[in-house]
KELUMBA-795330 format. One record per residue: residue number from 1; residue in one letter; chain; y, x, z of N, C-alpha, C in turn. Coordinates in nm, 4 decimals. Layout:
BEGIN
num NUM	residuo A	cadena A	n_v Y	n_u X	n_w Z	ca_v Y	ca_u X	ca_w Z	c_v Y	c_u X	c_w Z
...
// end
This chain:
BEGIN
num 1	residuo X	cadena A	n_v -0.0976	n_u 0.0928	n_w 0.0075	ca_v 0.0322	ca_u -0.0049	ca_w 0.0010	c_v 0.1008	c_u 0.1112	c_w 0.0039
num 2	residuo X	cadena A	n_v 0.2135	n_u 0.0909	n_w -0.0958	ca_v 0.3182	ca_u 0.1795	ca_w -0.1468	c_v 0.4358	c_u 0.0861	c_w -0.0512
num 3	residuo X	cadena A	n_v 0.5318	n_u 0.1710	n_w 0.0407	ca_v 0.6107	ca_u 0.1297	ca_w 0.0848	c_v 0.7408	c_u 0.1076	c_w 0.0016
num 4	residuo X	cadena A	n_v 0.8382	n_u 0.0026	n_w 0.0191	ca_v 0.9375	ca_u 0.0145	ca_w -0.0779	c_v 1.0224	c_u 0.0665	c_w 0.0004
num 5	residuo X	cadena A	n_v 1.1877	n_u 0.1191	n_w -0.0745	ca_v 1.3138	ca_u 0.1737	ca_w -0.0296	c_v 1.3345	c_u 0.0690	c_w 0.1046
num 6	residuo X	cadena A	n_v 1.3563	n_u -0.0308	n_w 0.1026	ca_v 1.4205	ca_u -0.1023	ca_w 0.1848	c_v 1.3212	c_u -0.1022	c_w 0.3285
num 7	residuo X	cadena A	n_v 1.1992	n_u -0.0980	n_w 0.2820	ca_v 1.1205	ca_u -0.0627	ca_w 0.3715	c_v 1.0848	c_u 0.0388	c_w 0.4642
num 8	residuo X	cadena A	n_v 1.0970	n_u 0.1365	n_w 0.3701	ca_v 1.1275	ca_u 0.3202	ca_w 0.4287	c_v 1.2587	c_u 0.3178	c_w 0.5032
num 9	residuo X	cadena A	n_v 1.3667	n_u 0.2296	n_w 0.4760	ca_v 1.4930	ca_u 0.2558	ca_w 0.5416	c_v 1.5087	c_u 0.1950	c_w 0.6802
num 10	residuo X	cadena A	n_v 1.4744	n_u 0.0694	n_w 0.6593	ca_v 1.4278	ca_u -0.0082	ca_w 0.8266	c_v 1.3524	c_u 0.0638	c_w 0.8869
num 11	residuo X	cadena A	n_v 1.2183	n_u 0.1403	n_w 0.8455	ca_v 1.1540	ca_u 0.2170	ca_w 0.9472	c_v 1.2420	c_u 0.3049	c_w 0.9839
num 12	residuo X	cadena A	n_v 1.2993	n_u 0.3943	n_w 0.9092	ca_v 1.3707	ca_u 0.5012	ca_w 0.9556	c_v 1.4887	c_u 0.4634	c_w 1.0694
num 13	residuo X	cadena A	n_v 1.5304	n_u 0.3623	n_w 1.0370	ca_v 1.6205	ca_u 0.3054	ca_w 1.1128	c_v 1.5943	c_u 0.2695	c_w 1.2857
num 14	residuo X	cadena A	n_v 1.4811	n_u 0.2187	n_w 1.2864	ca_v 1.4117	ca_u 0.1913	ca_w 1.4147	c_v 1.3659	c_u 0.3334	c_w 1.4456
num 15	residuo X	cadena A	n_v 1.3333	n_u 0.4166	n_w 1.4121	ca_v 1.2948	ca_u 0.5713	ca_w 1.4505	c_v 1.4372	c_u 0.6280	c_w 1.5110
num 16	residuo X	cadena A	n_v 1.5193	n_u 0.6194	n_w 1.4353	ca_v 1.6748	ca_u 0.6625	ca_w 1.5369	c_v 1.6777	c_u 0.5848	c_w 1.6759
num 17	residuo X	cadena A	n_v 1.6540	n_u 0.4391	n_w 1.6243	ca_v 1.6816	ca_u 0.3745	ca_w 1.7478	c_v 1.6024	c_u 0.4341	c_w 1.8949
num 18	residuo X	cadena A	n_v 1.4777	n_u 0.4563	n_w 1.8604	ca_v 1.3469	ca_u 0.4936	ca_w 1.9426	c_v 1.3660	c_u 0.6341	c_w 1.9737
num 19	residuo X	cadena A	n_v 1.4337	n_u 0.7085	n_w 1.8927	ca_v 1.4685	ca_u 0.8784	ca_w 1.9096	c_v 1.5583	c_u 0.8689	c_w 2.0436
num 20	residuo X	cadena A	n_v 1.6623	n_u 0.7955	n_w 2.0399	ca_v 1.7592	ca_u 0.7612	ca_w 2.1292	c_v 1.7058	c_u 0.7624	c_w 2.2841
num 21	residuo X	cadena A	n_v 1.6283	n_u 0.6493	n_w 2.3027	ca_v 1.5402	ca_u 0.6604	ca_w 2.3828	c_v 1.4917	c_u 0.7512	c_w 2.4620
num 22	residuo X	cadena A	n_v 1.4111	n_u 0.8200	n_w 2.3329	ca_v 1.3069	ca_u 0.9482	ca_w 2.3993	c_v 1.4212	c_u 1.0804	c_w 2.4352
num 23	residuo X	cadena A	n_v 1.5354	n_u 1.0749	n_w 2.3801	ca_v 1.6018	ca_u 1.1957	ca_w 2.3868	c_v 1.6357	c_u 1.1501	c_w 2.5107
num 24	residuo X	cadena A	n_v 1.6775	n_u 1.0728	n_w 2.5711	ca_v 1.7103	ca_u 1.0417	ca_w 2.7497	c_v 1.6025	c_u 1.0414	c_w 2.8485
num 25	residuo X	cadena A	n_v 1.5218	n_u 1.0046	n_w 2.8142	ca_v 1.3635	ca_u 1.0238	ca_w 2.9143	c_v 1.2361	c_u 1.0414	c_w 2.8643
num 26	residuo X	cadena A	n_v 1.2077	n_u 1.1851	n_w 2.7724	ca_v 1.1086	ca_u 1.1966	ca_w 2.6658	c_v 0.9769	c_u 1.1443	c_w 2.7360
num 27	residuo X	cadena A	n_v 0.9665	n_u 1.1886	n_w 2.8941	ca_v 0.8210	ca_u 1.1438	ca_w 2.9240	c_v 0.7912	c_u 0.9715	c_w 2.9459
num 28	residuo X	cadena A	n_v 0.8775	n_u 0.8894	n_w 2.9611	ca_v 0.8776	ca_u 0.7304	ca_w 2.9730	c_v 0.8706	c_u 0.6809	c_w 2.8562
num 29	residuo X	cadena A	n_v 0.9082	n_u 0.7457	n_w 2.7413	ca_v 0.9030	ca_u 0.6829	ca_w 2.6271	c_v 0.8192	c_u 0.7404	c_w 2.5525
num 30	residuo X	cadena A	n_v 0.7045	n_u 0.7910	n_w 2.5728	ca_v 0.6036	ca_u 0.8438	ca_w 2.4982	c_v 0.5485	c_u 0.7595	c_w 2.3995
num 31	residuo X	cadena A	n_v 0.5433	n_u 0.6238	n_w 2.4351	ca_v 0.5102	ca_u 0.5413	ca_w 2.3650	c_v 0.5951	c_u 0.5232	c_w 2.2288
num 32	residuo X	cadena A	n_v 0.6910	n_u 0.5527	n_w 2.2311	ca_v 0.8167	ca_u 0.5415	ca_w 2.1170	c_v 0.7843	c_u 0.6318	c_w 2.0208
num 33	residuo X	cadena A	n_v 0.7500	n_u 0.8014	n_w 2.0770	ca_v 0.6985	ca_u 0.9000	ca_w 2.0032	c_v 0.5877	c_u 0.8816	c_w 1.9361
num 34	residuo X	cadena A	n_v 0.4533	n_u 0.8200	n_w 2.0038	ca_v 0.3534	ca_u 0.7812	ca_w 1.9398	c_v 0.3545	c_u 0.6825	c_w 1.8008
num 35	residuo X	cadena A	n_v 0.4767	n_u 0.5914	n_w 1.8552	ca_v 0.4657	ca_u 0.5048	ca_w 1.7289	c_v 0.5277	c_u 0.5910	c_w 1.6323
num 36	residuo X	cadena A	n_v 0.6234	n_u 0.6386	n_w 1.6238	ca_v 0.6884	ca_u 0.7220	ca_w 1.5119	c_v 0.5543	c_u 0.8336	c_w 1.4761
num 37	residuo X	cadena A	n_v 0.5400	n_u 0.9069	n_w 1.5518	ca_v 0.4228	ca_u 0.9876	ca_w 1.4764	c_v 0.3040	c_u 0.9182	c_w 1.4103
num 38	residuo X	cadena A	n_v 0.2471	n_u 0.8062	n_w 1.4364	ca_v 0.2230	ca_u 0.7156	ca_w 1.3529	c_v 0.2230	c_u 0.6448	c_w 1.2558
num 39	residuo X	cadena A	n_v 0.3834	n_u 0.6210	n_w 1.2292	ca_v 0.4346	ca_u 0.6103	ca_w 1.1089	c_v 0.4259	c_u 0.4300	c_w 1.1324
num 40	residuo X	cadena A	n_v 0.4056	n_u 0.3826	n_w 1.2580	ca_v 0.4145	ca_u 0.2360	ca_w 1.2508	c_v 0.5285	c_u 0.1912	c_w 1.2291
num 41	residuo X	cadena A	n_v 0.5316	n_u 0.0737	n_w 1.1716	ca_v 0.6703	ca_u -0.0222	ca_w 1.1075	c_v 0.7721	c_u -0.1005	c_w 1.2257
num 42	residuo X	cadena A	n_v 0.8433	n_u -0.1781	n_w 1.1822	ca_v 0.8860	ca_u -0.2253	ca_w 1.2858	c_v 0.8435	c_u -0.3567	c_w 1.3229
num 43	residuo X	cadena A	n_v 0.7777	n_u -0.4114	n_w 1.1907	ca_v 0.6813	ca_u -0.5381	ca_w 1.2417	c_v 0.5699	c_u -0.5167	c_w 1.3830
num 44	residuo X	cadena A	n_v 0.5171	n_u -0.4079	n_w 1.3362	ca_v 0.3902	ca_u -0.3299	ca_w 1.4259	c_v 0.4779	c_u -0.2871	c_w 1.5416
num 45	residuo X	cadena A	n_v 0.5739	n_u -0.2548	n_w 1.5137	ca_v 0.6388	ca_u -0.2287	ca_w 1.6748	c_v 0.6702	c_u -0.3644	c_w 1.7430
num 46	residuo X	cadena A	n_v 0.7071	n_u -0.4214	n_w 1.6865	ca_v 0.7576	ca_u -0.5897	ca_w 1.7858	c_v 0.6122	c_u -0.6629	c_w 1.8178
num 47	residuo X	cadena A	n_v 0.5200	n_u -0.6344	n_w 1.7372	ca_v 0.4237	ca_u -0.7060	ca_w 1.7728	c_v 0.2925	c_u -0.6308	c_w 1.8780
num 48	residuo X	cadena A	n_v 0.3549	n_u -0.4949	n_w 1.8915	ca_v 0.2673	ca_u -0.4273	ca_w 1.9855	c_v 0.3475	c_u -0.4499	c_w 2.1158
num 49	residuo X	cadena A	n_v 0.4714	n_u -0.4384	n_w 2.1403	ca_v 0.5475	ca_u -0.4702	ca_w 2.2467	c_v 0.5485	c_u -0.5989	c_w 2.2765
num 50	residuo X	cadena A	n_v 0.4946	n_u -0.7111	n_w 2.2293	ca_v 0.4774	ca_u -0.8856	ca_w 2.2409	c_v 0.3132	c_u -0.8607	c_w 2.3077
num 51	residuo X	cadena A	n_v 0.2746	n_u -0.8223	n_w 2.2457	ca_v 0.1115	ca_u -0.8065	ca_w 2.3137	c_v 0.1273	c_u -0.7205	c_w 2.4345
num 52	residuo X	cadena A	n_v 0.1752	n_u -0.6225	n_w 2.4687	ca_v 0.2090	ca_u -0.5637	ca_w 2.5614	c_v 0.2372	c_u -0.6042	c_w 2.6774
num 53	residuo X	cadena A	n_v 0.4029	n_u -0.7035	n_w 2.6727	ca_v 0.4366	ca_u -0.7696	ca_w 2.7530	c_v 0.3545	c_u -0.8956	c_w 2.7915
num 54	residuo X	cadena A	n_v 0.2710	n_u -0.9537	n_w 2.6668	ca_v 0.1896	ca_u -1.0741	ca_w 2.6887	c_v 0.0641	c_u -1.0645	c_w 2.8296
num 55	residuo X	cadena A	n_v 0.0212	n_u -0.9342	n_w 2.8020	ca_v -0.0479	ca_u -0.8827	ca_w 2.8788	c_v -0.0148	c_u -0.8583	c_w 3.0717
num 56	residuo X	cadena A	n_v 0.1073	n_u -0.8074	n_w 3.0265	ca_v 0.1537	ca_u -0.7573	ca_w 3.1657	c_v 0.1815	c_u -0.9007	c_w 3.2815
num 57	residuo X	cadena A	n_v 0.2463	n_u -0.9919	n_w 3.1742	ca_v 0.2647	ca_u -1.1274	ca_w 3.2442	c_v 0.1218	c_u -1.1860	c_w 3.2724
num 58	residuo X	cadena A	n_v -0.0213	n_u -1.1366	n_w 3.1577	ca_v -0.0872	ca_u -1.2243	ca_w 3.2255	c_v -0.1681	c_u -1.1282	c_w 3.3743
num 59	residuo X	cadena A	n_v -0.1733	n_u -1.0394	n_w 3.3811	ca_v -0.1859	ca_u -0.9516	ca_w 3.4859	c_v -0.1027	c_u -1.0217	c_w 3.6346
num 60	residuo X	cadena A	n_v 0.0038	n_u -1.0268	n_w 3.5978	ca_v 0.0860	ca_u -1.0566	ca_w 3.6907	c_v 0.0822	c_u -1.2085	c_w 3.7361
num 61	residuo X	cadena A	n_v -0.0192	n_u -1.3003	n_w 3.6639	ca_v -0.0603	ca_u -1.4306	ca_w 3.6753	c_v -0.2044	c_u -1.4754	c_w 3.7294
num 62	residuo X	cadena A	n_v -0.2500	n_u -1.3673	n_w 3.7674	ca_v -0.3882	ca_u -1.3803	ca_w 3.7866	c_v -0.4186	c_u -1.4472	c_w 3.8876
num 63	residuo X	cadena A	n_v -0.5466	n_u -1.5132	n_w 3.9142	ca_v -0.5991	ca_u -1.5839	ca_w 3.9881	c_v -0.6806	c_u -1.5068	c_w 4.1057
num 64	residuo X	cadena A	n_v -0.7544	n_u -1.5449	n_w 4.2202	ca_v -0.8533	ca_u -1.4644	ca_w 4.2893	c_v -0.9503	c_u -1.4965	c_w 4.1592
num 65	residuo X	cadena A	n_v -1.0639	n_u -1.3537	n_w 4.1444	ca_v -1.1772	ca_u -1.3383	ca_w 4.0760	c_v -1.1415	c_u -1.3524	c_w 3.9475
num 66	residuo X	cadena A	n_v -1.0230	n_u -1.3503	n_w 3.8798	ca_v -1.0092	ca_u -1.3769	ca_w 3.7515	c_v -1.0059	c_u -1.2325	c_w 3.6983
num 67	residuo X	cadena A	n_v -1.0677	n_u -1.1751	n_w 3.5812	ca_v -1.0296	ca_u -1.0501	ca_w 3.5145	c_v -1.0633	c_u -1.0365	c_w 3.3733
num 68	residuo X	cadena A	n_v -0.8899	n_u -1.0057	n_w 3.3559	ca_v -0.9295	ca_u -1.0029	ca_w 3.1781	c_v -0.9873	c_u -0.9109	c_w 3.1260
num 69	residuo X	cadena A	n_v -1.0406	n_u -0.9390	n_w 2.9890	ca_v -1.1341	ca_u -0.7778	ca_w 2.9725	c_v -1.0565	c_u -0.6909	c_w 2.8688
num 70	residuo X	cadena A	n_v -1.0988	n_u -0.5592	n_w 2.8707	ca_v -1.0452	ca_u -0.4414	ca_w 2.7892	c_v -1.0530	c_u -0.4706	c_w 2.6506
num 71	residuo X	cadena A	n_v -1.1423	n_u -0.5652	n_w 2.6278	ca_v -1.2192	ca_u -0.5912	ca_w 2.4780	c_v -1.0913	c_u -0.7160	c_w 2.4492
num 72	residuo X	cadena A	n_v -0.9960	n_u -0.7985	n_w 2.5335	ca_v -0.9382	ca_u -0.8612	ca_w 2.4408	c_v -0.8136	c_u -0.7959	c_w 2.4439
num 73	residuo X	cadena A	n_v -0.7321	n_u -0.7126	n_w 2.4881	ca_v -0.6173	ca_u -0.6465	ca_w 2.4827	c_v -0.6445	c_u -0.5518	c_w 2.3477
num 74	residuo X	cadena A	n_v -0.7739	n_u -0.5002	n_w 2.3692	ca_v -0.7956	ca_u -0.3872	ca_w 2.2555	c_v -0.8429	c_u -0.4776	c_w 2.1290
num 75	residuo X	cadena A	n_v -0.8829	n_u -0.5991	n_w 2.1162	ca_v -0.8993	ca_u -0.6864	ca_w 1.9866	c_v -0.7740	c_u -0.6965	c_w 1.9313
num 76	residuo X	cadena A	n_v -0.6743	n_u -0.7147	n_w 2.0245	ca_v -0.5475	ca_u -0.7789	ca_w 1.9261	c_v -0.4478	c_u -0.6841	c_w 1.9262
num 77	residuo X	cadena A	n_v -0.4550	n_u -0.5343	n_w 1.9819	ca_v -0.3974	ca_u -0.4182	ca_w 1.9569	c_v -0.4461	c_u -0.3780	c_w 1.8214
num 78	residuo X	cadena A	n_v -0.5585	n_u -0.3768	n_w 1.7997	ca_v -0.6570	ca_u -0.3300	ca_w 1.6817	c_v -0.6130	c_u -0.4126	c_w 1.5434
num 79	residuo X	cadena A	n_v -0.5933	n_u -0.5528	n_w 1.5720	ca_v -0.5111	ca_u -0.6146	ca_w 1.4429	c_v -0.4164	c_u -0.5632	c_w 1.3643
num 80	residuo X	cadena A	n_v -0.2920	n_u -0.5185	n_w 1.5039	ca_v -0.1850	ca_u -0.4902	ca_w 1.4654	c_v -0.1711	c_u -0.3192	c_w 1.4154
num 81	residuo X	cadena A	n_v -0.3084	n_u -0.2565	n_w 1.4566	ca_v -0.3133	ca_u -0.0896	ca_w 1.4011	c_v -0.4085	c_u -0.1061	c_w 1.2935
num 82	residuo X	cadena A	n_v -0.4444	n_u -0.2443	n_w 1.2248	ca_v -0.5833	ca_u -0.2304	ca_w 1.1516	c_v -0.5347	c_u -0.1466	c_w 1.0238
num 83	residuo X	cadena A	n_v -0.4057	n_u -0.1495	n_w 0.9224	ca_v -0.3868	ca_u -0.1060	ca_w 0.8569	c_v -0.4542	c_u 0.0396	c_w 0.8389
num 84	residuo X	cadena A	n_v -0.4693	n_u 0.1109	n_w 0.9774	ca_v -0.4882	ca_u 0.2544	ca_w 0.9644	c_v -0.6092	c_u 0.2845	c_w 1.0404
num 85	residuo X	cadena A	n_v -0.7302	n_u 0.3343	n_w 0.9740	ca_v -0.8540	ca_u 0.3372	ca_w 1.0035	c_v -0.8621	c_u 0.4481	c_w 1.1535
num 86	residuo X	cadena A	n_v -0.7580	n_u 0.5001	n_w 1.1266	ca_v -0.7337	ca_u 0.6375	ca_w 1.2659	c_v -0.7452	c_u 0.5613	c_w 1.3790
num 87	residuo X	cadena A	n_v -0.6480	n_u 0.4836	n_w 1.3302	ca_v -0.5752	ca_u 0.4306	ca_w 1.4927	c_v -0.6351	c_u 0.2615	c_w 1.5435
num 88	residuo X	cadena A	n_v -0.7072	n_u 0.1960	n_w 1.4507	ca_v -0.7588	ca_u 0.0583	ca_w 1.4846	c_v -0.9031	c_u 0.0567	c_w 1.5136
num 89	residuo X	cadena A	n_v -0.9281	n_u 0.1065	n_w 1.6188	ca_v -1.0429	ca_u 0.1428	ca_w 1.6592	c_v -0.9935	c_u 0.1782	c_w 1.8462
num 90	residuo X	cadena A	n_v -1.1021	n_u 0.1721	n_w 1.9314	ca_v -1.0841	ca_u 0.2183	ca_w 2.0885	c_v -1.0099	c_u 0.3026	c_w 2.1066
num 91	residuo X	cadena A	n_v -1.0523	n_u 0.4270	n_w 2.0427	ca_v -0.9635	ca_u 0.4996	ca_w 2.0578	c_v -0.7997	c_u 0.5150	c_w 2.0817
num 92	residuo X	cadena A	n_v -0.7543	n_u 0.4575	n_w 1.9222	ca_v -0.6180	ca_u 0.4808	ca_w 1.8857	c_v -0.5967	c_u 0.3217	c_w 2.0100
num 93	residuo X	cadena A	n_v -0.6507	n_u 0.2436	n_w 2.0508	ca_v -0.5924	ca_u 0.1783	ca_w 2.1331	c_v -0.5523	c_u 0.2470	c_w 2.2978
num 94	residuo X	cadena A	n_v -0.6254	n_u 0.3082	n_w 2.3006	ca_v -0.6774	ca_u 0.4005	ca_w 2.4784	c_v -0.5207	c_u 0.4711	c_w 2.4670
num 95	residuo X	cadena A	n_v -0.5290	n_u 0.5267	n_w 2.3391	ca_v -0.3944	ca_u 0.6432	ca_w 2.3226	c_v -0.2880	c_u 0.5678	c_w 2.3490
num 96	residuo X	cadena A	n_v -0.2422	n_u 0.4218	n_w 2.2590	ca_v -0.1483	ca_u 0.3552	ca_w 2.2776	c_v -0.1215	c_u 0.3166	c_w 2.4156
num 97	residuo X	cadena A	n_v -0.2389	n_u 0.2744	n_w 2.5026	ca_v -0.2257	ca_u 0.2453	ca_w 2.6161	c_v -0.1857	c_u 0.3291	c_w 2.7343
num 98	residuo X	cadena A	n_v -0.2475	n_u 0.4671	n_w 2.7432	ca_v -0.2160	ca_u 0.5376	ca_w 2.8103	c_v -0.0525	c_u 0.6288	c_w 2.7947
num 99	residuo X	cadena A	n_v -0.0353	n_u 0.5824	n_w 2.6633	ca_v 0.1296	ca_u 0.6176	ca_w 2.6468	c_v 0.2485	c_u 0.4656	c_w 2.6829
num 100	residuo X	cadena A	n_v 0.1651	n_u 0.3864	n_w 2.7107	ca_v 0.2468	ca_u 0.2825	ca_w 2.7676	c_v 0.2351	c_u 0.2444	c_w 2.8615
num 101	residuo X	cadena A	n_v 0.1653	n_u 0.2884	n_w 2.9563	ca_v 0.1923	ca_u 0.2917	ca_w 3.0967	c_v 0.2746	c_u 0.3692	c_w 3.1735
num 102	residuo X	cadena A	n_v 0.3207	n_u 0.4658	n_w 3.0778	ca_v 0.4261	ca_u 0.5594	ca_w 3.1367	c_v 0.5636	c_u 0.4814	c_w 3.1471
num 103	residuo X	cadena A	n_v 0.6035	n_u 0.3703	n_w 3.0496	ca_v 0.7071	ca_u 0.2938	ca_w 3.0818	c_v 0.6812	c_u 0.2190	c_w 3.1929
num 104	residuo X	cadena A	n_v 0.7704	n_u 0.2040	n_w 3.2764	ca_v 0.7731	ca_u 0.1029	ca_w 3.4080	c_v 0.7513	c_u -0.0410	c_w 3.3597
num 105	residuo X	cadena A	n_v 0.8135	n_u -0.0856	n_w 3.2374	ca_v 0.7733	ca_u -0.2455	ca_w 3.2165	c_v 0.6055	c_u -0.2650	c_w 3.2271
num 106	residuo X	cadena A	n_v 0.5400	n_u -0.1571	n_w 3.1615	ca_v 0.3994	ca_u -0.1858	ca_w 3.1461	c_v 0.3099	c_u -0.1047	c_w 3.2379
num 107	residuo X	cadena A	n_v 0.3381	n_u -0.0447	n_w 3.3141	ca_v 0.2985	ca_u 0.0610	ca_w 3.4428	c_v 0.1523	c_u -0.0755	c_w 3.4889
num 108	residuo X	cadena A	n_v 0.1503	n_u -0.1797	n_w 3.5018	ca_v 0.0401	ca_u -0.2850	ca_w 3.5263	c_v -0.0651	c_u -0.2581	c_w 3.4343
num 109	residuo X	cadena A	n_v -0.0351	n_u -0.2072	n_w 3.2439	ca_v -0.1535	ca_u -0.2081	ca_w 3.2038	c_v -0.2690	c_u -0.0810	c_w 3.2148
num 110	residuo X	cadena A	n_v -0.2106	n_u -0.0130	n_w 3.3519	ca_v -0.3233	ca_u 0.1011	ca_w 3.4048	c_v -0.4682	c_u -0.0191	c_w 3.4188
num 111	residuo X	cadena A	n_v -0.4484	n_u -0.1342	n_w 3.4611	ca_v -0.5565	ca_u -0.1859	ca_w 3.4888	c_v -0.6455	c_u -0.1906	c_w 3.3488
num 112	residuo X	cadena A	n_v -0.6133	n_u -0.2227	n_w 3.2346	ca_v -0.6692	ca_u -0.1931	ca_w 3.1071	c_v -0.7734	c_u -0.0758	c_w 3.0973
num 113	residuo X	cadena A	n_v -0.7025	n_u 0.0204	n_w 3.0895	ca_v -0.7486	ca_u 0.1427	ca_w 3.1304	c_v -0.8214	c_u 0.2072	c_w 3.2074
num 114	residuo X	cadena A	n_v -0.8113	n_u 0.1713	n_w 3.3492	ca_v -0.9101	ca_u 0.1835	ca_w 3.4066	c_v -1.0628	c_u 0.1089	c_w 3.4176
num 115	residuo X	cadena A	n_v -1.0157	n_u -0.0203	n_w 3.3502	ca_v -1.1904	ca_u -0.1211	ca_w 3.3204	c_v -1.2294	c_u -0.0484	c_w 3.2471
num 116	residuo X	cadena A	n_v -1.1908	n_u -0.0056	n_w 3.1071	ca_v -1.2266	ca_u 0.0639	ca_w 2.9863	c_v -1.3240	c_u 0.1753	c_w 3.0674
num 117	residuo X	cadena A	n_v -1.2776	n_u 0.2308	n_w 3.1343	ca_v -1.3485	ca_u 0.3845	ca_w 3.2181	c_v -1.4918	c_u 0.3377	c_w 3.2982
num 118	residuo X	cadena A	n_v -1.4851	n_u 0.2022	n_w 3.3671	ca_v -1.6054	ca_u 0.1621	ca_w 3.4066	c_v -1.6898	c_u 0.1323	c_w 3.3405
num 119	residuo X	cadena A	n_v -1.6670	n_u 0.0906	n_w 3.1907	ca_v -1.7726	ca_u 0.0184	ca_w 3.1285	c_v -1.8586	c_u 0.1371	c_w 3.0457
// end
């Protein structure tokens, strides 16, 4: 799939925006760096943030005995990463989550990393 000039400009504008955060707090914004390194586009960025936010909210509203599965978040993220065979697998999802938990809003997603290590 070839990227149009307009799509490339939009992606590069996104990267400039993300790089501003990275310049201020490189360790906290490792997820943004990961997104840039892997050439993800604006739509993938938005979908990833929406999935991560959804699962943070889900973890915050758990009732006793409820245990969301790693497979659920993993399959959602793999769909977003699916254009890339290199990323659309459990290893790619684990990389994404390891970087995401460095960001304060996504720290609770460590739950899924811990769950995947128990399997």
